[in-house]
C-alpha positions as CSV (number, residue, x, y, z in Angstrom):
1,M,8.7,-7.1,22.0
2,P,10.2,-9.3,18.8
3,D,13.5,-8.5,17.7
4,P,13.2,-6.5,14.4
5,A,16.2,-8.4,12.7
6,S,15.2,-11.8,13.4
7,L,12.2,-11.5,12.1
8,L,13.6,-10.0,9.0
9,A,15.4,-13.0,8.4
10,R,13.1,-15.4,9.8
11,V,9.9,-14.0,8.5
12,F,11.3,-12.4,5.1
13,G,14.4,-14.1,4.1
14,F,16.2,-11.1,4.0
15,P,20.0,-11.4,5.8
16,G,20.1,-7.7,6.8
17,F,18.2,-4.4,6.3
18,R,18.7,-2.0,3.0
19,P,20.3,1.0,3.6
20,G,17.7,3.6,5.5
21,Q,15.1,0.7,6.6
22,E,16.6,0.1,10.0
23,E,16.0,3.3,11.3
24,I,12.4,3.7,9.9
25,V,11.5,0.2,11.5
26,A,12.8,1.3,14.7
27,A,10.5,4.8,14.8
28,V,7.7,2.7,13.6
29,T,7.6,0.1,15.9
30,A,8.5,2.2,18.8
31,G,5.1,3.9,17.8
32,R,6.4,7.2,16.7
33,D,4.9,9.3,14.2
34,T,6.5,8.9,11.1
35,L,6.9,10.3,7.1
36,A,9.5,8.5,5.1
37,I,10.2,9.4,1.5
38,M,11.9,6.4,-0.1
39,P,12.5,5.8,-3.5
40,T,10.1,3.2,-5.7
41,G,12.1,-0.2,-4.9
42,G,13.8,0.7,-2.0
43,G,11.1,-1.7,0.3
44,K,9.1,1.2,2.1
45,S,6.4,-1.9,2.6
46,L,8.7,-3.4,4.9
47,C,8.9,-0.7,6.9
48,F,5.5,-1.0,8.1
49,Q,5.3,-4.4,7.4
50,L,8.0,-5.4,9.8
51,P,6.6,-3.1,12.5
52,A,3.3,-4.5,12.5
53,L,4.6,-8.4,13.5
54,C,6.7,-7.0,16.3
55,R,3.8,-4.4,17.6
56,S,0.4,-5.6,19.5
57,G,-2.7,-5.3,17.7
58,V,-3.5,-4.7,14.0
59,T,-1.9,-2.7,11.7
60,V,-4.4,-1.2,8.9
61,V,-2.7,0.1,5.8
62,I,-4.7,2.7,3.2
63,S,-3.2,1.8,0.0
64,P,-5.0,3.3,-3.1
65,L,-5.0,0.5,-5.3
66,I,-6.8,-3.1,-5.1
67,A,-4.2,-4.6,-7.2
68,L,-1.8,-3.3,-5.0
69,M,-3.3,-4.5,-1.8
70,R,-3.8,-8.2,-2.9
71,D,-0.2,-8.8,-4.0
72,Q,1.1,-7.6,-0.4
73,V,-1.5,-9.9,1.0
74,R,-1.0,-12.8,-1.2
75,G,3.3,-12.0,-0.4
76,L,2.3,-11.8,2.9
77,R,0.4,-14.9,3.5
78,E,3.2,-16.8,1.5
79,A,5.4,-15.7,3.9
80,G,3.4,-17.2,7.1
81,V,2.2,-13.6,8.1
82,E,-1.5,-13.3,8.8
83,A,-3.0,-10.7,6.4
84,G,-6.3,-9.6,4.8
85,A,-7.6,-6.7,2.5
86,L,-11.3,-5.4,2.4
87,T,-11.6,-3.7,-1.0
88,S,-14.9,-3.7,-3.5
89,G,-12.5,-6.6,-5.6
90,N,-13.3,-9.2,-2.7
91,T,-15.8,-12.1,-3.0
92,D,-18.2,-12.5,-0.1
93,Q,-16.1,-15.7,1.1
94,E,-12.6,-13.4,1.4
95,T,-14.4,-10.7,3.3
96,E,-16.1,-13.2,5.6
97,E,-12.6,-14.8,6.0
98,V,-11.0,-11.1,7.0
99,F,-14.0,-10.6,9.6
100,A,-13.2,-13.9,11.0
101,A,-9.8,-13.3,11.4
102,L,-10.4,-10.2,13.1
103,E,-12.9,-11.7,15.3
104,E,-10.5,-14.2,16.5
105,G,-7.2,-11.7,16.7
106,R,-5.5,-13.9,14.3
107,L,-5.0,-10.9,11.8
108,K,-1.8,-8.4,12.0
109,L,-2.2,-6.6,8.8
110,L,-5.4,-5.2,7.5
111,Y,-5.5,-3.1,4.0
112,M,-7.9,-1.2,3.2
113,A,-8.5,1.6,0.5
114,P,-9.3,5.3,1.4
115,E,-12.8,4.9,0.1
116,R,-13.7,2.5,2.6
117,L,-13.0,5.2,5.3
118,A,-16.4,7.1,4.0
119,S,-18.4,4.0,5.4
120,G,-20.0,4.9,9.0
121,A,-19.0,0.8,9.7
122,T,-15.5,1.4,9.3
123,L,-14.4,3.1,12.7
124,P,-16.4,0.7,14.8
125,L,-14.8,-2.6,13.0
126,L,-11.4,-0.8,13.4
127,R,-12.2,-0.3,17.2
128,R,-13.1,-3.5,17.7
129,A,-10.3,-4.8,15.9
130,G,-7.7,-3.4,17.9
131,V,-5.6,-1.2,15.6
132,S,-2.6,-0.1,16.9
133,L,-1.2,1.6,13.9
134,I,-2.2,3.6,10.6
135,A,0.2,3.0,7.8
136,V,-0.5,5.5,4.6
137,D,1.2,4.0,1.8
138,E,1.6,6.3,-1.5
139,A,0.9,9.5,0.9
140,H,1.8,11.7,-2.0
141,C,-2.4,11.0,-2.6
142,V,-3.2,13.2,-0.1
143,S,-1.8,16.3,-2.1
144,Q,-4.8,18.4,-3.3
145,W,-2.2,19.3,-6.1
146,G,-0.8,16.0,-7.1
147,H,-1.7,13.8,-9.9
148,D,-2.4,11.2,-8.0
149,F,-5.1,13.3,-5.5
150,R,-7.3,10.9,-4.0
151,P,-10.3,13.0,-1.5
152,D,-10.4,9.9,0.8
153,Y,-7.1,10.3,1.9
154,L,-8.3,13.4,3.5
155,R,-10.1,11.3,6.2
156,I,-7.0,9.7,7.5
157,G,-6.4,12.6,9.9
158,D,-10.1,12.1,11.3
159,L,-9.4,8.1,11.8
160,R,-6.2,8.9,13.7
161,R,-8.3,11.4,16.0
162,A,-10.5,8.8,16.6
163,L,-8.5,6.0,17.3
164,N,-5.4,7.8,19.1
165,V,-2.7,5.8,17.5
166,P,0.4,6.6,15.7
167,V,0.6,7.4,11.5
168,A,3.2,5.9,9.2
169,A,3.3,7.6,6.1
170,F,5.5,6.7,3.1
171,T,6.0,7.9,-0.7
172,A,8.3,8.0,-3.3
173,T,7.5,10.9,-5.1
174,A,6.9,13.9,-2.7
175,D,8.6,17.0,-3.4
176,E,9.1,19.8,-0.6
177,E,5.9,21.3,-1.2
178,T,4.2,18.0,-1.1
179,R,6.0,16.8,2.1
180,A,4.6,19.9,3.7
181,E,1.0,18.9,2.6
182,I,1.3,15.8,3.8
183,V,2.3,16.6,7.2
184,T,-0.5,19.5,7.4
185,R,-3.5,16.8,6.5
186,L,-2.3,13.4,7.9
187,F,-0.6,14.6,11.5
188,E,-2.3,17.8,11.8
189,G,-0.1,20.1,13.9
190,R,1.9,16.8,15.1
191,T,5.4,16.7,13.8
192,P,6.4,13.2,12.4
193,E,10.1,12.2,12.5
194,T,11.0,12.6,9.1
195,F,13.2,10.2,7.1
196,L,14.5,11.4,3.2
197,R,16.1,8.6,1.8
198,G,18.4,8.5,-1.0
199,F,16.4,8.5,-4.4
200,D,18.9,6.6,-6.1
201,R,18.5,3.5,-7.7
202,P,21.8,2.6,-8.9
203,N,20.8,-1.0,-10.5
204,I,18.4,0.9,-13.3
205,H,20.5,2.0,-16.3
206,L,19.5,5.4,-17.5
207,A,19.3,6.2,-20.9
208,F,17.3,9.0,-23.4
209,A,17.4,9.0,-27.2
210,A,15.6,11.8,-29.4
211,K,12.8,10.7,-31.5
212,H,13.5,9.5,-35.4
213,T,12.0,6.4,-35.8
214,P,10.2,5.6,-32.6
215,R,8.6,2.5,-33.5
216,E,11.9,1.1,-34.8
217,Q,13.5,2.4,-31.9
218,I,11.5,0.6,-29.4
219,L,11.3,-2.7,-31.3
220,R,15.3,-2.8,-31.6
221,F,15.4,-2.1,-27.9
222,A,12.9,-4.8,-27.1
223,A,14.7,-7.4,-29.4
224,A,17.9,-6.7,-27.2
225,R,16.4,-7.9,-24.2
226,K,13.8,-10.6,-25.6
227,G,12.4,-12.4,-23.0
228,Q,12.6,-10.0,-20.4
229,S,9.4,-8.7,-18.5
230,G,9.1,-5.0,-19.7
231,I,6.8,-1.9,-19.8
232,V,6.3,0.7,-23.1
233,Y,4.7,3.5,-22.1
234,C,2.8,5.2,-24.5
235,G,1.4,9.1,-24.8
236,T,-2.0,7.6,-26.5
237,R,-4.3,5.0,-26.1
238,A,-4.3,4.3,-30.0
239,K,-0.7,4.0,-30.0
240,T,-0.5,1.4,-27.0
241,E,-2.4,-0.7,-29.4
242,T,-0.8,-0.4,-32.8
243,L,2.9,-0.7,-30.7
244,A,1.9,-3.7,-28.9
245,Q,0.7,-5.6,-32.4
246,A,4.1,-4.5,-34.2
247,L,6.1,-6.0,-31.0
248,R,3.8,-9.0,-31.6
249,E,4.3,-9.5,-35.2
250,A,8.4,-9.3,-34.3
251,G,8.1,-12.5,-32.4
252,H,7.3,-10.9,-28.6
253,S,4.7,-11.9,-26.1
254,A,3.0,-8.3,-25.9
255,L,-0.5,-6.7,-24.7
256,Y,-1.8,-3.4,-24.8
257,Y,-3.6,-1.6,-21.5
258,H,-5.3,1.7,-21.4
259,G,-8.3,3.3,-19.3
260,G,-10.6,3.0,-22.6
261,M,-10.9,-0.9,-22.1
262,D,-13.5,-3.0,-20.7
263,P,-12.5,-3.5,-16.8
264,D,-12.2,-7.5,-17.2
265,D,-10.2,-7.2,-20.1
266,R,-7.9,-4.9,-17.9
267,R,-7.8,-7.0,-14.9
268,Q,-6.6,-10.1,-17.5
269,V,-4.0,-8.0,-18.4
270,E,-2.6,-7.1,-14.9
271,T,-2.8,-11.1,-13.6
272,R,-1.3,-12.2,-16.8
273,F,1.9,-9.3,-16.5
274,Q,1.9,-10.6,-12.8
275,R,2.0,-14.2,-13.5
276,D,4.1,-14.8,-17.0
277,D,7.6,-14.4,-17.3
278,G,8.8,-12.3,-20.4
279,L,5.7,-10.2,-21.1
280,I,5.5,-7.1,-22.6
281,V,3.0,-4.8,-21.5
282,V,2.3,-1.6,-23.7
283,A,0.1,0.6,-21.5
284,T,-0.7,4.2,-21.0
285,V,0.7,5.5,-17.6
286,A,-2.5,4.2,-15.4
287,F,-0.8,1.1,-15.7
288,G,1.7,-0.3,-13.3
289,M,0.8,1.7,-10.4
290,G,-0.8,-1.4,-8.6
291,I,1.7,-4.0,-9.9
292,D,4.1,-5.0,-7.1
293,K,5.8,-7.2,-9.7
294,P,9.9,-7.0,-8.7
295,D,11.5,-8.8,-11.7
296,I,10.5,-6.0,-14.6
297,R,13.9,-5.9,-16.4
298,W,12.8,-2.8,-18.7
299,V,10.9,0.1,-18.9
300,A,10.8,2.1,-22.5
301,H,8.9,5.4,-22.8
302,A,7.6,5.7,-26.3
303,D,6.5,9.5,-25.5
304,L,8.2,12.0,-23.2
305,P,6.4,11.8,-20.0
306,K,4.8,14.6,-18.4
307,S,7.3,15.6,-15.3
308,I,10.5,14.4,-13.9
309,E,8.6,12.9,-11.0
310,S,6.4,10.9,-13.2
311,Y,9.4,9.9,-15.1
312,Y,10.9,8.8,-11.8
313,Q,7.7,6.7,-10.8
314,E,7.4,4.9,-14.3
315,I,11.2,4.1,-14.5
316,G,11.1,2.8,-10.7
317,R,8.9,0.0,-11.6
318,A,12.1,-1.8,-13.0
319,G,14.1,-3.8,-11.2
320,R,12.3,-3.4,-7.5
321,D,14.2,-6.6,-7.1
322,G,17.6,-5.0,-6.9
323,A,18.8,-6.6,-10.1
324,P,20.0,-4.8,-13.0
325,A,17.4,-2.8,-15.1
326,E,17.3,-0.5,-18.2
327,T,15.6,2.5,-19.5
328,L,14.9,3.9,-22.8
329,T,13.1,7.5,-23.0
330,L,12.4,8.7,-26.5
331,Y,11.6,12.4,-26.9
332,G,10.7,15.1,-29.7
333,A,9.4,18.2,-30.4
334,D,5.7,16.8,-30.8
335,D,6.3,15.2,-27.4
336,I,7.4,18.2,-26.0
337,R,4.6,20.6,-27.6
338,Y,2.0,17.9,-26.5
339,R,3.1,18.3,-22.6
340,R,3.0,22.1,-23.0
341,S,-0.6,22.3,-24.6
342,Q,-1.7,19.6,-21.8
343,I,-0.2,22.0,-18.9
344,D,-1.6,25.2,-20.6
345,E,-5.4,23.8,-21.3
346,G,-5.9,22.1,-17.9
347,V,-8.2,23.8,-15.2
348,A,-5.4,24.7,-12.5
349,P,-4.5,28.0,-11.1
350,M,-1.6,30.0,-13.4
351,D,0.7,29.6,-10.5
352,R,0.3,26.1,-10.9
353,K,0.9,26.1,-14.5
354,Q,3.8,27.7,-14.2
355,A,5.6,25.2,-11.9
356,D,4.3,22.4,-14.2
357,H,6.3,23.8,-17.4
358,G,9.2,24.3,-14.8
359,R,8.6,20.7,-14.2
360,L,8.5,19.7,-17.7
361,N,11.8,21.8,-18.3
362,A,13.6,19.8,-15.9
363,L,12.6,16.7,-17.4
364,L,13.6,17.9,-20.5
365,G,16.9,19.2,-19.2
366,L,17.5,15.6,-17.8
367,A,16.6,14.3,-21.8
368,E,19.3,16.8,-22.8
369,A,21.9,16.5,-20.3
370,T,25.4,17.0,-21.0
371,A,26.7,14.7,-18.4
372,C,25.7,12.2,-16.0
373,R,22.0,12.1,-16.3
374,R,21.9,10.3,-12.7
375,Q,23.7,13.5,-11.5
376,V,20.8,15.5,-13.1
377,L,18.3,13.5,-11.6
378,L,19.1,13.4,-8.3
379,G,20.3,16.7,-8.2
380,Y,16.2,18.0,-8.6
381,F,15.8,15.8,-5.8
382,G,18.4,18.0,-3.7
383,E,20.6,15.3,-3.9
384,A,24.8,15.8,-4.8
385,S,26.1,12.6,-6.6
386,Q,29.8,11.7,-8.6
387,P,29.4,10.3,-12.2
388,C,27.2,7.2,-12.0
389,G,28.7,4.9,-14.5
390,N,25.5,3.7,-15.6
391,C,23.7,5.7,-18.0
392,D,24.2,6.4,-21.7
393,L,26.7,9.8,-20.9
394,C,28.7,8.0,-18.7
395,D,28.9,5.2,-21.4
396,R,29.6,7.4,-24.4
397,P,30.1,11.1,-23.2
398,A,28.2,13.8,-25.5
399,E,29.8,15.8,-27.6
400,V,29.2,19.9,-26.6
401,F,30.2,23.3,-27.1
402,D,30.2,26.7,-25.8
403,A,26.8,27.9,-26.4
404,T,27.0,30.8,-24.2
405,D,27.3,33.5,-26.8
406,A,24.3,31.8,-28.9
407,V,22.3,31.7,-25.7
408,R,22.7,35.7,-24.6
409,K,21.6,36.7,-28.2
410,A,18.7,34.3,-27.6
411,L,17.9,36.0,-24.2
412,S,18.2,39.2,-25.9
413,A,15.9,38.9,-28.6
414,A,13.2,37.7,-25.9
415,L,14.1,40.7,-23.7
416,R,14.0,43.3,-26.3
417,T,10.3,42.3,-27.6
418,G,9.0,42.3,-24.2
419,E,8.8,38.5,-23.5
420,S,6.0,38.5,-25.4
421,Y,6.9,36.1,-28.2
422,G,7.4,32.4,-28.9
423,K,10.5,30.5,-29.8
424,G,9.1,30.5,-33.8
425,H,9.3,34.6,-34.1
426,L,12.3,34.9,-32.0
427,I,14.0,32.5,-34.4
428,D,13.0,34.7,-37.3
429,I,15.0,37.5,-35.8
430,L,17.6,36.2,-34.7
431,T,18.2,34.7,-38.3
432,G,17.3,37.9,-39.9
433,Q,13.8,36.7,-41.7
434,M,11.9,39.6,-42.7
435,T,8.0,37.9,-42.5
436,D,5.1,39.9,-42.2
437,K,5.1,39.4,-38.3
438,V,8.8,41.0,-37.8
439,R,8.1,43.7,-40.5
440,E,4.5,44.7,-39.2
441,R,6.0,44.8,-35.3
442,G,9.2,46.9,-36.7
443,H,11.4,44.1,-35.1
444,D,13.8,44.2,-37.8
445,G,15.2,47.3,-36.7
446,L,16.0,45.5,-33.3
447,P,20.0,45.2,-32.4
448,T,19.4,41.2,-32.5
449,F,17.7,41.0,-35.9
450,G,20.4,38.7,-37.7
451,V,22.8,38.5,-35.0
452,G,22.4,34.7,-35.6
453,R,22.6,33.9,-38.7
454,D,25.6,31.6,-38.4
455,L,23.0,29.0,-37.0
456,S,20.3,27.4,-38.7
457,K,16.9,27.7,-37.7
458,A,16.9,23.8,-36.9
459,Q,20.2,24.7,-34.8
460,W,18.5,27.7,-33.0
461,D,15.4,25.3,-32.1
462,A,17.7,22.9,-30.2
463,V,19.4,26.1,-28.7
464,F,15.8,26.8,-27.2
465,R,15.1,23.9,-26.2
466,Q,17.9,23.4,-24.2
467,M,17.4,26.5,-22.6
468,M,14.3,25.4,-21.5
469,G,16.0,22.3,-20.2
470,R,18.4,24.5,-18.3
471,D,15.0,26.1,-17.1
472,L,16.6,29.7,-18.2
473,I,13.4,30.2,-20.1
474,R,9.6,29.0,-19.5
475,P,6.5,29.2,-21.6
476,D,4.2,32.0,-19.6
477,P,0.6,30.5,-19.5
478,E,-1.2,33.7,-19.1
479,R,0.6,35.3,-22.5
480,H,-0.3,32.0,-24.7
481,G,3.3,30.7,-24.5
482,A,5.6,33.7,-24.6
483,L,8.8,33.0,-23.5
484,R,9.9,34.8,-20.3
485,M,13.4,34.4,-18.6
486,T,13.5,32.9,-15.4
487,E,16.1,34.3,-12.7
488,A,18.7,31.7,-13.4
489,A,19.0,33.3,-17.0
490,R,20.0,37.1,-16.0
491,P,23.8,36.3,-14.9
492,V,24.1,34.3,-18.1
493,L,22.7,37.4,-19.7
494,R,25.2,39.8,-18.0
495,G,28.0,37.5,-19.0
496,E,28.5,36.0,-15.6
497,V,28.0,32.5,-16.3
498,Q,29.2,30.0,-19.2
499,V,26.4,27.9,-21.0
500,V,27.3,24.4,-22.8
501,L,25.1,23.0,-24.9
502,R,24.8,19.6,-26.5
503,K,25.6,19.5,-30.4
504,D,22.2,18.2,-31.3
505,A,22.7,15.9,-34.3
506,L,20.1,13.3,-34.7
507,Q,21.4,10.2,-35.1
508,A,20.3,6.5,-35.1
509,A,21.3,5.0,-31.4
510,P,23.7,2.1,-31.5
511,K,22.4,-1.3,-30.8
512,T,22.9,-2.0,-27.2
513,P,23.7,-5.6,-26.1
514,L,21.9,-7.7,-24.1
515,R,22.4,-7.4,-20.4
516,M,22.9,-10.9,-18.9
517,L,21.4,-11.3,-15.5
518,V,23.6,-14.2,-14.7
519,S,26.7,-15.5,-16.8
520,E,26.3,-17.6,-20.0
521,E,27.4,-20.4,-17.6
522,D,24.5,-20.2,-15.3
523,A,21.8,-19.1,-17.7
524,P,20.5,-22.5,-18.4
525,L,20.1,-23.7,-14.5
526,L,18.2,-19.8,-14.5
527,S,15.8,-20.8,-16.9
528,A,15.3,-24.0,-14.9
529,L,14.6,-22.3,-12.1
530,K,11.8,-19.8,-13.7
531,A,10.2,-22.9,-15.4
532,K,9.7,-24.6,-11.9
533,R,8.6,-21.5,-10.2
534,R,6.2,-20.9,-13.1
535,A,4.7,-24.5,-12.5
536,L,4.4,-23.9,-8.6
537,A,2.9,-20.4,-9.3
538,E,0.4,-21.7,-11.7
539,A,-0.8,-24.7,-9.3
540,A,-1.0,-22.2,-6.3
541,N,-2.8,-19.8,-9.1
542,V,-0.4,-16.6,-7.5
543,P,2.2,-14.5,-9.5
544,A,5.4,-16.5,-10.1
545,Y,7.5,-13.9,-8.1
546,V,5.2,-14.7,-5.1
547,I,7.0,-18.0,-4.8
548,F,10.7,-16.3,-5.5
549,A,11.4,-13.1,-6.8
550,D,14.2,-12.7,-9.9
551,R,16.8,-12.1,-7.5
552,T,16.2,-14.9,-5.4
553,L,16.9,-17.4,-8.1
554,I,19.7,-15.5,-10.0
555,E,21.2,-16.1,-6.4
556,M,20.6,-19.7,-6.5
557,A,21.8,-20.2,-10.0
558,E,25.1,-18.7,-8.9
559,K,25.8,-20.1,-5.8
560,R,24.1,-23.2,-6.7
561,P,23.3,-24.7,-2.8
562,S,23.2,-28.4,-2.6
563,T,21.9,-28.7,1.2
564,L,18.6,-27.0,3.0
565,D,20.7,-25.5,5.3
566,Q,22.8,-23.7,2.3
567,M,19.5,-22.9,0.5
568,A,18.2,-21.4,4.0
569,G,21.3,-18.7,3.2
570,I,19.8,-17.5,0.0
571,T,18.2,-13.9,0.0
572,G,14.7,-14.0,-0.1
573,I,13.9,-17.7,1.4
574,G,12.5,-17.4,5.0
575,A,11.5,-20.2,7.0
576,K,8.1,-20.9,5.5
577,K,9.0,-20.6,1.7
578,L,12.3,-22.9,2.6
579,D,9.4,-25.2,4.1
580,S,7.0,-24.4,1.1
581,Y,9.5,-24.8,-1.7
582,G,13.2,-25.6,-0.7
583,S,13.2,-29.1,-1.6
584,A,11.5,-28.5,-5.0
585,F,14.1,-25.8,-6.1
586,L,17.2,-28.3,-4.3
587,Q,15.7,-31.0,-6.9
588,V,16.6,-28.4,-9.8
589,I,19.8,-27.8,-9.0
590,L,20.9,-31.2,-8.0
591,G,19.0,-32.7,-10.8
592,A,18.3,-35.4,-8.5
593,E,15.6,-35.7,-5.7
594,A,16.8,-33.9,-2.6
595,P,17.7,-36.0,0.3
596,A,14.9,-36.5,3.0
597,Q,14.9,-34.4,5.9
598,H,12.4,-34.9,8.9
599,P,10.3,-31.7,9.4
600,A,12.0,-31.1,12.9
601,R,15.7,-31.0,11.1
602,R,14.3,-29.1,8.2
603,A,12.9,-26.2,10.8
604,L,16.3,-25.5,11.9
605,A,18.1,-25.1,8.2
606,G,20.3,-22.4,7.9
607,R,20.8,-22.0,11.8
608,A,23.2,-23.1,14.2
609,E,21.1,-25.3,15.8
610,G,21.2,-27.5,12.3
611,A,24.6,-28.6,12.8
612,V,23.9,-29.3,16.5
613,F,21.0,-31.4,16.0
614,D,23.2,-33.3,13.4
615,R,25.9,-34.3,15.9
616,L,23.2,-35.3,18.8
617,A,21.3,-37.6,16.1
618,A,24.8,-39.4,15.1
619,A,25.9,-39.4,18.9
620,Q,22.1,-41.3,19.4
621,L,22.4,-43.6,16.8
622,R,26.0,-44.4,18.1
623,L,24.5,-45.1,21.8
624,Q,21.5,-46.7,20.4
625,R,22.0,-49.9,22.2
626,G,24.6,-48.6,24.9
627,A,28.1,-47.5,25.1
628,D,29.0,-51.5,24.5
629,G,26.5,-52.1,21.8
630,T,24.7,-55.1,24.1
631,G,21.9,-52.9,25.7
632,K,18.2,-52.5,25.2
633,P,17.5,-50.2,22.2
634,L,16.7,-46.6,23.2
635,S,16.1,-43.2,20.9
636,C,14.6,-39.7,21.1
637,T,12.3,-38.4,18.6
638,N,13.6,-35.9,16.1
639,A,11.2,-33.4,18.0
640,T,12.8,-34.1,21.2
641,L,16.5,-33.8,19.5
642,R,15.4,-30.2,18.6
643,Q,14.1,-29.3,21.7
644,I,17.7,-29.9,23.0
645,A,19.5,-28.5,20.6
646,E,17.1,-24.9,20.7
647,R,17.0,-25.1,24.1
648,R,20.7,-26.4,25.4
649,P,20.2,-28.0,28.7
650,R,23.1,-27.6,31.0
651,S,22.7,-30.9,33.3
652,L,21.3,-34.1,33.0
653,A,18.3,-32.7,35.5
654,D,17.4,-29.9,32.8
655,L,17.6,-32.8,30.0
656,E,15.3,-35.3,31.9
657,R,12.7,-32.2,32.2
658,L,12.4,-32.0,28.3
659,Q,9.5,-33.4,26.7
660,G,10.5,-36.9,25.3
661,M,13.4,-37.6,27.8
662,D,13.3,-39.9,30.9
663,A,15.6,-40.9,33.5
664,Q,16.6,-43.8,31.3
665,K,17.2,-42.0,28.0
666,A,19.2,-39.5,30.3
667,E,21.4,-41.8,31.6
668,R,22.2,-43.5,28.2
669,F,22.5,-40.1,26.4
670,G,22.8,-37.2,28.5
671,P,26.7,-37.4,28.9
672,A,27.0,-37.3,25.3
673,F,24.2,-34.8,24.6
674,L,25.9,-32.2,27.4
675,A,29.3,-32.6,25.7
676,I,28.1,-31.7,22.2
677,L,26.1,-28.5,23.8
678,G,29.5,-27.3,25.5
679,G,31.1,-27.5,22.3
680,E,32.9,-30.8,22.8
681,E,33.1,-33.6,20.4
682,A,31.2,-36.5,22.3
């Protein structure tokens, strides 16, 4: 069985595994049932692609979106891996090519949508193909409570039983409840080896801001990152169109995307975003699930997402290449009301609605955190961390105050009114407003009536909002949004726990300076490398990042390799890509034609055998006419020199048996070649 680490370097061009990948790859390669929860951009796909190359037979990959499958297949083929996809988006020719590759036993990875499992022809096809592993991408789609539920994912358990092969399931967004459902439905009584890897994406800068002039806030954020690929998420279709127009008027290349568009127009936007550098797409949350674009430099939310899981998934589309990326999420009272109404007006059971209000509270708590946002975000997923130094609150700490007394007054008002009223009525009680509702219910006689006159209505509104963000109170869907205390509120009410809140002054956010991907000195070279990448991508009709990711170009710009051997050491450049594109990018770096190199030598670029090849070639040239320079000219082909460098024969007899050698050549070159192979200078 091939060594995964060597394939990682040779095929994919990566010098080593990312944290957590190696153990998962080992488990999947060994054929153990596996469930891996990894952060978006953490390298999930490699954890089933690499084992597929190590194992015999075909790995079938169940994936929910056509665009994502096609992207991954393109990337694998560029790396020299036989892969194909059977989707409804295939042309007849593409489908025939996949069937032919399966019949000839060439295919290593076969992607298909879960809907294809409903076809009676699928199981016989997979049996004939010799499937040895089922990989399930976006495994949370099996959860019937999830927002991405795909009914055909429930067929995967039947497929596993029919083929009797191991299953490797991957997701980035599964909480504990969803993980349990995945195990039940995909593994059906078998206990998978489970890997819960860190959710942290330290390269992503986290920031939230209260809405005051949202369009101008988004325009300022985009202006500071002009020329970088970005996504702006909006809550409505109409807003995507108007905001995209505003961005274009401000000089940006921007398109909109939403579910009401013609399918061909949507595909065109997806294609342009994949291929164009610096394009902004203003979209509803439908966009991005199938876009495996590694160099998205920023994600902005013009409206508050619906949950902390959705937020995490959406910002996770930025910086998948590991380079710095930024986010900005705007939020306001209207957003919160809209999200609450979505929950309350939904068809989910009451306990699910209550849980969804809790999830929205968690997001609100992240939005109005008093300290490091990453600590809050990771804490939600059960991880402890130190202050990150890469969020707006680490950059500029929030001004806070001891709100324990105010919070206790608010909780008391809710409790004394039977937890039957919403925020507005409770604020009227606290501020001593003699409204008709207060008078009719006799709430002006409560001990809490007027005890909060030291704060204005707007300030009390901020207190209640932050109390929800700390999940001290939740709207009760059964009682039309009346605020009910959670268990976390009881020790506060008893005076056992202090509550610190932010001062909720709405101020214009300062203009954020542009974060450069490389130094000012290297920026022009990075631009030239991107231009070469774009030209090659257009010629090959593939997305730009399929040629090389931003991270690879950044490393090229910083390290400035001057030979193909040095180029082979750049992250993301495997043997196939070095052969295909190395010389073209080397020419950009050198500003001149790269020195020509025989394919046999180029195949050894970046390997120790390459240096051995060079010494063998030099010795051969010196001895071409013999030691005294008077003999009959003799030489070995470059292919023969490559064999010698790779196989390292130990004797003249071993050397003579190699293709391209004979007794005469072994006699002339043998002693010098063996001395080089033994580490001596010939």
